[in-house]
C-alpha angles and dihedrals in degrees: 000000000000130000117232130183121188122168108308094346130086133168153134118276128191112230092206104045141015095268117126143151118212134185139172118270120193114181115235092243089061090052093052106107096178115130107230126199120214116201129186109231099180134006139152116249088200095054109093092202091055091049094047092047093049089048091051096045096041094041093234132124126265095263094049091049092051090049091052091052092047100045110028134052121196103019134166112254101170144012121193152111125295098267091053094044091055089060093046091049091053092052093048092048093050092062097037100248115160110232143169128213120205134227098033108286113218098183 
């Protein structure tokens, strides 16, 4: 028997015959319905990567993103569920933006 997990399916599969038992597996992060808020604590309004990243995450244009970085600290850049916040966090970390996620983000 071997254990396999693929997407939302997991199960035991016999390596010698066609016997198997399969069930649905939904990771806990996908079941988390909490609405998280991601705020930028510190960023550089002169750093093009910071501006582009804020623009991408906040769905605003380059000028609006630069204005956010110049005038407001902290400011909300994204609201979403856990699976979306994980992706946003990765993007923010890659460019070195300082952020905060509320409520406490366990993922």
